[in-house]
N, C-alpha and C positions, 0 to 999 in steps of 0.2 A: 406417497412416501412421506413420512415426517422426519424431523430432525433425528440424527443418530448421536448427537452429542449428549453425554449424560447431564442430567439436570444440575448436579453439583458443580460441574465444569461451567455450565452456562451461568449459574449463580456467581461463580468466582469471576467470570468475565464481566458480568454486570457490576460487581463491586469494583473491579479494576477501572471500568469506564465511568462509573458514577451513577448510572441509571440504565434502565432497560428501554430501548426504543427500536423502531423498525430498522434504522440504519445499523445498529449493533447486530441485529438479527441477520441482516444481509451478510455481514462479515462472518458470522458464525457459519452460515450455510456455505459461503465461499470456501471456508476451510474444510468443511465436509466434502465439498467437491474436489478439493486438492487431494484429500485422502483417497477418494474414489479413483481419481485419475492417476495419481502418482504412487499410491500405496502408503505404507507406514512412514509418516513424515519424520519420525525420530532418526531413521537411518539415512536420511538424505542430507546433502549439502544444499539445503533449501534456500531459495531466494524468492521473495514476494515483491511484486510491483503493483502499486495502487495508482490508478489514474484519477483519483479523487482524494479529498481530505475529509470525507464524511465519517460518521461514527464507526462504520464498519472496519476502519483501519485499526482501531483499538482491539477489536475482537481478533483480527488477524495477528496482530503483534502478540497478544496474550496467548492465543491458542497455538501459535507456531514457533514462538521464541525468535521470530525474525524482528529485528529492531533497526531503526535508522542509525543508531550509534555503532552497531556492529557491521553496518554496510550490507546487510542482507535483506533490508527492506527499503525499497526505493519509491519515492513519491514523484510522479510525473503529473504536473498540474494541468490535466486536460479537461477536467470537469465532467468526466464520464464515470458511470458506475461500472467500472471494469477493473478486474484484478488478474494478474498473471502470476503463475507459480512455476518455478524451474528447479531442477536438480542440477547443480553445477557439475556433479560427478559424471552424470550420464548425458547431460545436455538436453534431456527431455523437459518439455514444458508445454503449457497451454495458457490461453487467455479466456477468461469468463466475463461476459457482458450481461448485466442484468437486463432481462427482456422487459420491454414495456408491457407486454401482455401478462407478465408475471406480477405487475404492480397491483396493489389493492385498489378497490374501487374508490373513486373520489367520494369524500365524505366519511369514509371508514375511520373510526377512531383509532387511537394509538394501539390499544390492546388488540383490536380486531386486525390491524395491519401486522402486528407481531405474530399473532396466531396464523394469519394468512401465510407469511413467509416461513414460519416453522413447519407448516403442514404441506407446503407446495413441493411437488416433485422437483428435484434439482434440474432435470432436463426441461421442465416447464418454466423454471425460474431464470436459468442462464443459457445464453448461447455460448457454446464452447468451441473454440478453434485451436488447432495445434499451433504451437509457437513456430513462427517463420524466421526467427532470429535466434542467435545464441543467447544463453543466459547473460545477464549483466556481469561484468567483470568484478572481482572483489575490489573493495575500496582501496585506493592507493594512498599511502602516507607520503606526502611530499614535503619539501622544505618550506618553511614559513619565511616570508620576506616582510620587512617593515614598509608600511605605506608612506610615501614621500610627503603626504599631507597631514595625516592624523598620527602617524607613527605606530599604529597598531599592527601587530604581526598577523599576517594573512597567508593562508596556504597558497603556494605558488600558482596552482591551477585556477585560483579564484581572483587573481590580480589582473590588472589591465595596465598596458604600457602606453604612455603618452609623452611626447617630447623627451624621450630618453629616461623617463622616471617611471617607477612602479607605484601603482595606486590600488587600494582596495576598491571593491565595486561601488560602495556608497560615495566615496570621495571622487571616483572617476565620473559617476553620474552627475555630481554637482559641477565638475569641470566641464563635462560635455554639454550641460544645459547652458553654460555661459558662452559657449562657442558660437 
């Protein structure tokens, strides 16, 4: 099975990302998998979770309209080529992990690797498991508090308390290193 994404959509994703590469192709195929597993993505309250910061996240953002700013695209810095997709309305979701057996052969050039990923059957490319946890909650908008050291306003959930004062994470790290 080859990619089901129309070429003009792929071309638009390439322009958004800035170049075509194997990583972007992995993201394109992950979105195809999301469509297969969850149906029409436009009708969902879709949330995407990336366990990597590789090029594929740009394809997911472009093709799904999930963004970090809207709080429906979450980055978990685990260094894994894994992506989860959830529908907040129904709670349905799954996790897709790129299979090592789905990787191009060592020494394959960039274009060969792109073709490999575009032509690979999704079941040969990803290991799919059903979600075992609920979808991530929507982003919370919390009060901002001034850092006692630098004075910059910081969302309350991202502050640290020390000796009765409120600090942003960078200032707290500097104080913590001096202890």
